[in-house]
N, C-alpha and C positions, 0 to 999 in steps of 0.2 A: 262717325259711326263705325264701330268695328264690324268687320266682315264675318267674324266667327261669333255665333250666338253664345251668350253667357249661359253657363249651366254649372251645376254642382259637379264636383269630381266624381267620376265613375268608380264605384267600389267593386273591384274585380274579385274580391273574396267571396262574393255571393255566387259566383259561377264555379262549377266543378270542372276545371280544366286539367286534362292529363296529357302528358307527352307520350305518344306511342313509341314503342321500341323501333329502332331503325331496322329495316328488313335485313335479314342475315343471309338470305339465299344469294349466292354469287357464283360465277364460274370459278372453278378451281384452277389456279395457275401453277403448273408444274415448272418450277424455276430451273430444274436441271435439264429438261427437254425443251423448255420455252414453248410449251403447248398448253392449251386449255383442255383439261381432262375431267369431265364431269362437273359436279357442283360441290361447293362447300356450304353447309348449312348447319346452324347450331342445333337443329333437331335431327341431323343425320347421324350415321353410325359413329363417327368420331366426335360428334357434338361440338361443344363450344371450343374445345382444344383445337379442332381442325380449323375453325374460323380464326382462332387466335394465331395458329401457325401460318395461315394465309396472310394475316395482317403483318406478322413479323417478317415474312419473306418479302412482302411488298415494300416495307420500310427499308430492309437491308439491300434490296436490289434497285432502289431509286436513289440516284445521286442528288443530294440536296442542291438547290438553286439551278439545276439543269433544265427542269421542265416547268414552264409557266403555269401549267394546269394545277400544280401543287403549291401550297403556301411555303414560305421560307422556313417554316418550322417542321417540314416533312422530309423524311429521307435521311441519308447518312452522307457525310463528307469523307470521301476516300480518294478521290481523283488526284488531289494535290500531294498525296503520299508517293505517287509514282516517281521513281528515281531517287527517293530518299534512303538513307541508311536504315537497315533493319533495326538497329538499336533505337532509333528514333521512332520508327513506325509501330513497333509492338505496343508501347504504352499509348500511342495516339489512336491506334485501332480500338483498343479496349475502351478508352475514354469516349471516342466518337460513336461507337456502336451502343454503348450504355446510354449516352445522351439521346441518341436518336430513338432508341426503343422506349426509354422511360418517359418520353414526351407523350406517349399513349397512356392515358390514365388507367388502363387495364393492366399495364405492366408495372410491377412493383420494383424489380431489381434484375440485374444480370450478374450471375455468379459462376463459380467453378470453371474458370478460364484455363485453357490449355493451348499452347502455341507450338507450332512446328514450322521451321523455316526451310525453304529450299533456296536455290540460287536466286530466283526472282519472284518467289511467291511466299506469302505467309499464310499458313492454314491455321484456323482457330476453331476450337470447340468450346461451347459455353452453354449454360442453362439460363433460360429466361423464366423468371418467376412471375406468373400472371395470377389474376384473381380466379382463374379457372383451373389452376394447377401449373406444374412446371413443364416446360417444353425444351427439349434438347435441340440445339442448333449447331450448325457448322458453316464455315464460310472460308473461301479462299480470296485473298486480296493480292492481285498482281502488283509488283513494285516496279517493273520495267515494262514499258509498252513499246 
């Protein structure tokens, strides 16, 4: 005798099931001072772009595979570029940042790349094309630690 009672399959289409939006209110992380300064909320003065900028910063400043709290699909891989030649690093930085950011389905593309090199740092400026509009970003990648 089976332990699970026999019944007809449940028709889920009869229920009006909706997925609520994820909450957007979060502490705003200022990546340049490494402090929490106020809040980022899609209904705030900067709106959805501020929330998107927050998400972009979080992806760019999280080294992939380093933190167990994040999945292996989150963050950017830059640590292994330390000590590599600049001619190798520039195309890899572009590829890795693009792959990391476009893993978020709200980000459609990363364009308008500009690079500047110093002795041991590559500075880059780029535009992140999101579903909420374009966000200008910049990042420094140290190559010698």
